[in-house]
PDB file as gemmi writes it, atoms N, CA and C in Angstrom:
CRYST1    1.000    1.000    1.000  90.00  90.00  90.00 P 1                      
ATOM      1  N   MET A   1     -25.880  60.893   1.743  1.00  0.00           N  
ATOM      2  CA  MET A   1     -25.566  60.073   2.884  1.00  0.00           C  
ATOM      3  C   MET A   1     -24.278  59.311   2.609  1.00  0.00           C  
ATOM      4  N   SER A   2     -23.285  59.687   3.285  1.00  0.00           N  
ATOM      5  CA  SER A   2     -22.008  59.014   3.104  1.00  0.00           C  
ATOM      6  C   SER A   2     -21.541  58.415   4.424  1.00  0.00           C  
ATOM      7  N   HIS A   3     -22.387  57.591   4.989  1.00  0.00           N  
ATOM      8  CA  HIS A   3     -22.034  56.922   6.231  1.00  0.00           C  
ATOM      9  C   HIS A   3     -21.320  55.615   5.893  1.00  0.00           C  
ATOM     10  N   ALA A   4     -20.149  55.483   6.427  1.00  0.00           N  
ATOM     11  CA  ALA A   4     -19.386  54.255   6.186  1.00  0.00           C  
ATOM     12  C   ALA A   4     -19.692  53.250   7.296  1.00  0.00           C  
ATOM     13  N   ALA A   5     -19.883  51.998   6.911  1.00  0.00           N  
ATOM     14  CA  ALA A   5     -20.157  50.952   7.891  1.00  0.00           C  
ATOM     15  C   ALA A   5     -18.900  50.581   8.663  1.00  0.00           C  
ATOM     16  N   VAL A   6     -17.754  50.742   8.028  1.00  0.00           N  
ATOM     17  CA  VAL A   6     -16.485  50.418   8.648  1.00  0.00           C  
ATOM     18  C   VAL A   6     -15.651  51.689   8.686  1.00  0.00           C  
ATOM     19  N   PRO A   7     -15.087  52.017   9.827  1.00  0.00           N  
ATOM     20  CA  PRO A   7     -14.265  53.224   9.879  1.00  0.00           C  
ATOM     21  C   PRO A   7     -13.090  53.124   8.900  1.00  0.00           C  
ATOM     22  N   ALA A   8     -12.658  54.261   8.394  1.00  0.00           N  
ATOM     23  CA  ALA A   8     -11.606  54.293   7.385  1.00  0.00           C  
ATOM     24  C   ALA A   8     -10.256  53.861   7.949  1.00  0.00           C  
ATOM     25  N   SER A   9     -10.057  53.980   9.228  1.00  0.00           N  
ATOM     26  CA  SER A   9      -8.751  53.660   9.807  1.00  0.00           C  
ATOM     27  C   SER A   9      -8.754  52.300  10.514  1.00  0.00           C  
ATOM     28  N   THR A  10      -9.293  51.290   9.843  1.00  0.00           N  
ATOM     29  CA  THR A  10      -9.282  49.953  10.452  1.00  0.00           C  
ATOM     30  C   THR A  10      -7.907  49.325  10.274  1.00  0.00           C  
ATOM     31  N   SER A  11      -7.450  48.684  11.318  1.00  0.00           N  
ATOM     32  CA  SER A  11      -6.176  47.988  11.233  1.00  0.00           C  
ATOM     33  C   SER A  11      -6.380  46.542  11.669  1.00  0.00           C  
ATOM     34  N   ILE A  12      -5.733  45.664  10.972  1.00  0.00           N  
ATOM     35  CA  ILE A  12      -5.837  44.247  11.287  1.00  0.00           C  
ATOM     36  C   ILE A  12      -4.815  43.935  12.368  1.00  0.00           C  
ATOM     37  N   PRO A  13      -5.252  43.352  13.479  1.00  0.00           N  
ATOM     38  CA  PRO A  13      -4.296  43.040  14.543  1.00  0.00           C  
ATOM     39  C   PRO A  13      -3.296  41.977  14.082  1.00  0.00           C  
ATOM     40  N   ALA A  14      -2.103  42.109  14.541  1.00  0.00           N  
ATOM     41  CA  ALA A  14      -1.055  41.149  14.190  1.00  0.00           C  
ATOM     42  C   ALA A  14      -1.318  39.826  14.895  1.00  0.00           C  
ATOM     43  N   PRO A  15      -1.090  38.707  14.218  1.00  0.00           N  
ATOM     44  CA  PRO A  15      -1.300  37.405  14.861  1.00  0.00           C  
ATOM     45  C   PRO A  15      -0.305  37.191  15.993  1.00  0.00           C  
ATOM     46  N   VAL A  16      -0.742  36.458  16.980  1.00  0.00           N  
ATOM     47  CA  VAL A  16       0.117  36.159  18.121  1.00  0.00           C  
ATOM     48  C   VAL A  16       1.105  35.077  17.710  1.00  0.00           C  
ATOM     49  N   ARG A  17       2.369  35.308  17.956  1.00  0.00           N  
ATOM     50  CA  ARG A  17       3.393  34.322  17.617  1.00  0.00           C  
ATOM     51  C   ARG A  17       3.656  33.441  18.833  1.00  0.00           C  
ATOM     52  N   ILE A  18       3.582  32.143  18.609  1.00  0.00           N  
ATOM     53  CA  ILE A  18       3.877  31.187  19.669  1.00  0.00           C  
ATOM     54  C   ILE A  18       5.190  30.515  19.294  1.00  0.00           C  
ATOM     55  N   PRO A  19       6.209  30.650  20.131  1.00  0.00           N  
ATOM     56  CA  PRO A  19       7.496  30.050  19.798  1.00  0.00           C  
ATOM     57  C   PRO A  19       7.402  28.522  19.727  1.00  0.00           C  
ATOM     58  N   LEU A  20       8.148  27.943  18.799  1.00  0.00           N  
ATOM     59  CA  LEU A  20       8.153  26.498  18.614  1.00  0.00           C  
ATOM     60  C   LEU A  20       8.627  25.774  19.868  1.00  0.00           C  
ATOM     61  N   ARG A  21       9.492  26.396  20.641  1.00  0.00           N  
ATOM     62  CA  ARG A  21       9.988  25.784  21.879  1.00  0.00           C  
ATOM     63  C   ARG A  21       8.878  25.573  22.907  1.00  0.00           C  
ATOM     64  N   GLU A  22       7.806  26.329  22.804  1.00  0.00           N  
ATOM     65  CA  GLU A  22       6.679  26.146  23.721  1.00  0.00           C  
ATOM     66  C   GLU A  22       5.712  25.077  23.228  1.00  0.00           C  
ATOM     67  N   ILE A  23       5.699  24.799  21.937  1.00  0.00           N  
ATOM     68  CA  ILE A  23       4.765  23.830  21.370  1.00  0.00           C  
ATOM     69  C   ILE A  23       5.318  22.410  21.434  1.00  0.00           C  
ATOM     70  N   VAL A  24       6.610  22.243  21.214  1.00  0.00           N  
ATOM     71  CA  VAL A  24       7.210  20.912  21.105  1.00  0.00           C  
ATOM     72  C   VAL A  24       6.979  20.043  22.341  1.00  0.00           C  
ATOM     73  N   PRO A  25       7.196  20.523  23.573  1.00  0.00           N  
ATOM     74  CA  PRO A  25       6.951  19.631  24.724  1.00  0.00           C  
ATOM     75  C   PRO A  25       5.505  19.154  24.816  1.00  0.00           C  
ATOM     76  N   TRP A  26       4.555  20.018  24.508  1.00  0.00           N  
ATOM     77  CA  TRP A  26       3.150  19.626  24.553  1.00  0.00           C  
ATOM     78  C   TRP A  26       2.832  18.639  23.437  1.00  0.00           C  
ATOM     79  N   ALA A  27       3.408  18.826  22.272  1.00  0.00           N  
ATOM     80  CA  ALA A  27       3.183  17.903  21.162  1.00  0.00           C  
ATOM     81  C   ALA A  27       3.747  16.519  21.491  1.00  0.00           C  
ATOM     82  N   VAL A  28       4.911  16.478  22.120  1.00  0.00           N  
ATOM     83  CA  VAL A  28       5.507  15.200  22.505  1.00  0.00           C  
ATOM     84  C   VAL A  28       4.637  14.513  23.560  1.00  0.00           C  
ATOM     85  N   LEU A  29       4.163  15.244  24.538  1.00  0.00           N  
ATOM     86  CA  LEU A  29       3.307  14.676  25.581  1.00  0.00           C  
ATOM     87  C   LEU A  29       2.015  14.122  24.989  1.00  0.00           C  
ATOM     88  N   ILE A  30       1.365  14.888  24.136  1.00  0.00           N  
ATOM     89  CA  ILE A  30       0.116  14.438  23.532  1.00  0.00           C  
ATOM     90  C   ILE A  30       0.361  13.234  22.628  1.00  0.00           C  
ATOM     91  N   GLY A  31       1.467  13.235  21.899  1.00  0.00           N  
ATOM     92  CA  GLY A  31       1.802  12.087  21.064  1.00  0.00           C  
ATOM     93  C   GLY A  31       2.046  10.838  21.888  1.00  0.00           C  
ATOM     94  N   ALA A  32       2.761  10.976  23.014  1.00  0.00           N  
ATOM     95  CA  ALA A  32       3.018   9.825  23.881  1.00  0.00           C  
ATOM     96  C   ALA A  32       1.716   9.288  24.477  1.00  0.00           C  
ATOM     97  N   LEU A  33       0.846  10.166  24.919  1.00  0.00           N  
ATOM     98  CA  LEU A  33      -0.440   9.716  25.466  1.00  0.00           C  
ATOM     99  C   LEU A  33      -1.293   9.039  24.401  1.00  0.00           C  
ATOM    100  N   ALA A  34      -1.246   9.539  23.185  1.00  0.00           N  
ATOM    101  CA  ALA A  34      -1.996   8.908  22.094  1.00  0.00           C  
ATOM    102  C   ALA A  34      -1.450   7.521  21.800  1.00  0.00           C  
ATOM    103  N   MET A  35      -0.127   7.375  21.809  1.00  0.00           N  
ATOM    104  CA  MET A  35       0.467   6.064  21.544  1.00  0.00           C  
ATOM    105  C   MET A  35       0.142   5.064  22.661  1.00  0.00           C  
ATOM    106  N   ILE A  36       0.163   5.514  23.906  1.00  0.00           N  
ATOM    107  CA  ILE A  36      -0.194   4.643  25.029  1.00  0.00           C  
ATOM    108  C   ILE A  36      -1.659   4.215  24.923  1.00  0.00           C  
ATOM    109  N   THR A  37      -2.520   5.147  24.569  1.00  0.00           N  
ATOM    110  CA  THR A  37      -3.937   4.837  24.401  1.00  0.00           C  
ATOM    111  C   THR A  37      -4.137   3.819  23.291  1.00  0.00           C  
ATOM    112  N   MET A  38      -3.473   4.033  22.164  1.00  0.00           N  
ATOM    113  CA  MET A  38      -3.593   3.076  21.061  1.00  0.00           C  
ATOM    114  C   MET A  38      -3.053   1.701  21.449  1.00  0.00           C  
ATOM    115  N   PHE A  39      -2.001   1.662  22.260  1.00  0.00           N  
ATOM    116  CA  PHE A  39      -1.466   0.384  22.721  1.00  0.00           C  
ATOM    117  C   PHE A  39      -2.520  -0.390  23.514  1.00  0.00           C  
ATOM    118  N   PHE A  40      -3.153   0.283  24.470  1.00  0.00           N  
ATOM    119  CA  PHE A  40      -4.141  -0.400  25.292  1.00  0.00           C  
ATOM    120  C   PHE A  40      -5.369  -0.811  24.497  1.00  0.00           C  
ATOM    121  N   ILE A  41      -5.783   0.025  23.559  1.00  0.00           N  
ATOM    122  CA  ILE A  41      -6.959  -0.312  22.767  1.00  0.00           C  
ATOM    123  C   ILE A  41      -6.665  -1.471  21.824  1.00  0.00           C  
ATOM    124  N   SER A  42      -5.469  -1.489  21.251  1.00  0.00           N  
ATOM    125  CA  SER A  42      -5.195  -2.489  20.232  1.00  0.00           C  
ATOM    126  C   SER A  42      -4.684  -3.816  20.784  1.00  0.00           C  
ATOM    127  N   THR A  43      -4.114  -3.863  21.977  1.00  0.00           N  
ATOM    128  CA  THR A  43      -3.538  -5.115  22.461  1.00  0.00           C  
ATOM    129  C   THR A  43      -4.266  -5.719  23.642  1.00  0.00           C  
ATOM    130  N   GLU A  44      -5.219  -5.063  24.222  1.00  0.00           N  
ATOM    131  CA  GLU A  44      -5.911  -5.562  25.400  1.00  0.00           C  
ATOM    132  C   GLU A  44      -6.848  -6.684  24.984  1.00  0.00           C  
ATOM    133  N   ASP A  45      -6.692  -7.864  25.586  1.00  0.00           N  
ATOM    134  CA  ASP A  45      -7.462  -9.036  25.177  1.00  0.00           C  
ATOM    135  C   ASP A  45      -8.486  -9.517  26.193  1.00  0.00           C  
ATOM    136  N   GLY A  46      -8.768  -8.756  27.188  1.00  0.00           N  
ATOM    137  CA  GLY A  46      -9.790  -9.185  28.130  1.00  0.00           C  
ATOM    138  C   GLY A  46      -9.213  -9.863  29.356  1.00  0.00           C  
ATOM    139  N   ALA A  47      -9.776 -11.017  29.725  1.00  0.00           N  
ATOM    140  CA  ALA A  47      -9.420 -11.679  30.976  1.00  0.00           C  
ATOM    141  C   ALA A  47      -7.980 -12.173  31.002  1.00  0.00           C  
ATOM    142  N   THR A  48      -7.344 -12.363  29.837  1.00  0.00           N  
ATOM    143  CA  THR A  48      -5.972 -12.861  29.816  1.00  0.00           C  
ATOM    144  C   THR A  48      -4.948 -11.744  29.829  1.00  0.00           C  
ATOM    145  N   ALA A  49      -5.359 -10.508  29.793  1.00  0.00           N  
ATOM    146  CA  ALA A  49      -4.427  -9.384  29.717  1.00  0.00           C  
ATOM    147  C   ALA A  49      -3.820  -9.099  31.086  1.00  0.00           C  
ATOM    148  N   LEU A  50      -2.652  -8.505  31.064  1.00  0.00           N  
ATOM    149  CA  LEU A  50      -1.909  -8.238  32.293  1.00  0.00           C  
ATOM    150  C   LEU A  50      -2.611  -7.206  33.179  1.00  0.00           C  
ATOM    151  N   LEU A  51      -3.160  -6.178  32.598  1.00  0.00           N  
ATOM    152  CA  LEU A  51      -3.715  -5.081  33.397  1.00  0.00           C  
ATOM    153  C   LEU A  51      -5.208  -5.189  33.663  1.00  0.00           C  
ATOM    154  N   SER A  52      -5.838  -6.253  33.238  1.00  0.00           N  
ATOM    155  CA  SER A  52      -7.281  -6.305  33.454  1.00  0.00           C  
ATOM    156  C   SER A  52      -7.610  -7.146  34.673  1.00  0.00           C  
ATOM    157  N   ALA A  53      -8.516  -6.654  35.449  1.00  0.00           N  
ATOM    158  CA  ALA A  53      -8.998  -7.400  36.609  1.00  0.00           C  
ATOM    159  C   ALA A  53     -10.359  -7.962  36.218  1.00  0.00           C  
ATOM    160  N   GLY A  54     -10.369  -9.178  35.731  1.00  0.00           N  
ATOM    161  CA  GLY A  54     -11.625  -9.783  35.308  1.00  0.00           C  
ATOM    162  C   GLY A  54     -12.167  -9.188  34.028  1.00  0.00           C  
ATOM    163  N   GLY A  55     -11.310  -8.637  33.187  1.00  0.00           N  
ATOM    164  CA  GLY A  55     -11.755  -8.084  31.919  1.00  0.00           C  
ATOM    165  C   GLY A  55     -12.235  -6.649  32.008  1.00  0.00           C  
ATOM    166  N   TYR A  56     -11.933  -5.953  33.099  1.00  0.00           N  
ATOM    167  CA  TYR A  56     -12.422  -4.577  33.269  1.00  0.00           C  
ATOM    168  C   TYR A  56     -11.915  -3.659  32.164  1.00  0.00           C  
ATOM    169  N   VAL A  57     -10.611  -3.732  31.873  1.00  0.00           N  
ATOM    170  CA  VAL A  57     -10.045  -2.853  30.845  1.00  0.00           C  
ATOM    171  C   VAL A  57     -10.635  -3.206  29.490  1.00  0.00           C  
ATOM    172  N   HIS A  58     -10.832  -4.495  29.236  1.00  0.00           N  
ATOM    173  CA  HIS A  58     -11.425  -4.916  27.976  1.00  0.00           C  
ATOM    174  C   HIS A  58     -12.829  -4.341  27.822  1.00  0.00           C  
ATOM    175  N   GLU A  59     -13.624  -4.440  28.837  1.00  0.00           N  
ATOM    176  CA  GLU A  59     -14.988  -3.915  28.750  1.00  0.00           C  
ATOM    177  C   GLU A  59     -14.998  -2.397  28.633  1.00  0.00           C  
ATOM    178  N   PHE A  60     -14.047  -1.746  29.269  1.00  0.00           N  
ATOM    179  CA  PHE A  60     -13.975  -0.283  29.195  1.00  0.00           C  
ATOM    180  C   PHE A  60     -13.631   0.168  27.773  1.00  0.00           C  
ATOM    181  N   LEU A  61     -12.789  -0.594  27.080  1.00  0.00           N  
ATOM    182  CA  LEU A  61     -12.341  -0.210  25.744  1.00  0.00           C  
ATOM    183  C   LEU A  61     -13.074  -0.944  24.629  1.00  0.00           C  
ATOM    184  N   HIS A  62     -14.041  -1.762  24.955  1.00  0.00           N  
ATOM    185  CA  HIS A  62     -14.687  -2.646  23.990  1.00  0.00           C  
ATOM    186  C   HIS A  62     -15.287  -1.899  22.801  1.00  0.00           C  
ATOM    187  N   ASP A  63     -16.088  -0.904  23.038  1.00  0.00           N  
ATOM    188  CA  ASP A  63     -16.735  -0.184  21.936  1.00  0.00           C  
ATOM    189  C   ASP A  63     -15.724   0.586  21.097  1.00  0.00           C  
ATOM    190  N   GLY A  64     -14.707   1.129  21.750  1.00  0.00           N  
ATOM    191  CA  GLY A  64     -13.663   1.824  21.004  1.00  0.00           C  
ATOM    192  C   GLY A  64     -12.907   0.885  20.086  1.00  0.00           C  
ATOM    193  N   ARG A  65     -12.687  -0.346  20.529  1.00  0.00           N  
ATOM    194  CA  ARG A  65     -12.006  -1.333  19.685  1.00  0.00           C  
ATOM    195  C   ARG A  65     -12.822  -1.615  18.435  1.00  0.00           C  
ATOM    196  N   HIS A  66     -14.114  -1.816  18.590  1.00  0.00           N  
ATOM    197  CA  HIS A  66     -14.961  -2.074  17.425  1.00  0.00           C  
ATOM    198  C   HIS A  66     -15.044  -0.851  16.523  1.00  0.00           C  
ATOM    199  N   LEU A  67     -15.087   0.329  17.103  1.00  0.00           N  
ATOM    200  CA  LEU A  67     -15.164   1.551  16.316  1.00  0.00           C  
ATOM    201  C   LEU A  67     -13.933   1.709  15.423  1.00  0.00           C  
ATOM    202  N   MET A  68     -12.766   1.294  15.916  1.00  0.00           N  
ATOM    203  CA  MET A  68     -11.532   1.400  15.139  1.00  0.00           C  
ATOM    204  C   MET A  68     -11.176   0.098  14.426  1.00  0.00           C  
ATOM    205  N   ALA A  69     -12.110  -0.827  14.339  1.00  0.00           N  
ATOM    206  CA  ALA A  69     -11.990  -2.079  13.592  1.00  0.00           C  
ATOM    207  C   ALA A  69     -10.952  -3.026  14.151  1.00  0.00           C  
ATOM    208  N   PHE A  70     -10.704  -3.012  15.461  1.00  0.00           N  
ATOM    209  CA  PHE A  70      -9.847  -4.011  16.093  1.00  0.00           C  
ATOM    210  C   PHE A  70     -10.734  -5.178  16.504  1.00  0.00           C  
ATOM    211  N   PRO A  71     -10.396  -6.379  16.078  1.00  0.00           N  
ATOM    212  CA  PRO A  71     -11.203  -7.517  16.519  1.00  0.00           C  
ATOM    213  C   PRO A  71     -10.917  -7.840  17.978  1.00  0.00           C  
ATOM    214  N   CYS A  72     -11.933  -8.242  18.711  1.00  0.00           N  
ATOM    215  CA  CYS A  72     -11.681  -8.583  20.106  1.00  0.00           C  
ATOM    216  C   CYS A  72     -12.386  -9.856  20.541  1.00  0.00           C  
ATOM    217  N   HIS A  73     -13.198 -10.456  19.705  1.00  0.00           N  
ATOM    218  CA  HIS A  73     -13.773 -11.750  20.050  1.00  0.00           C  
ATOM    219  C   HIS A  73     -14.238 -12.468  18.827  1.00  0.00           C  
TER     220      HIS A  73                                                      
END                                                                             
């Protein structure tokens, strides 16, 4: 019995090449969004903050602030 589990003529497919010019704009966008998110999480102080209406943004980000060890009260 000489049954092979894998055919003798197996070829490994070539990896798909993604040009760097296609990755850079997405990397910049994701980096900018991450920095904006970190800004709001780290500097939002609740009712005294510019963008919060009665502390809404503070309450929305409250658990995330504690998870990343930012003090908030």
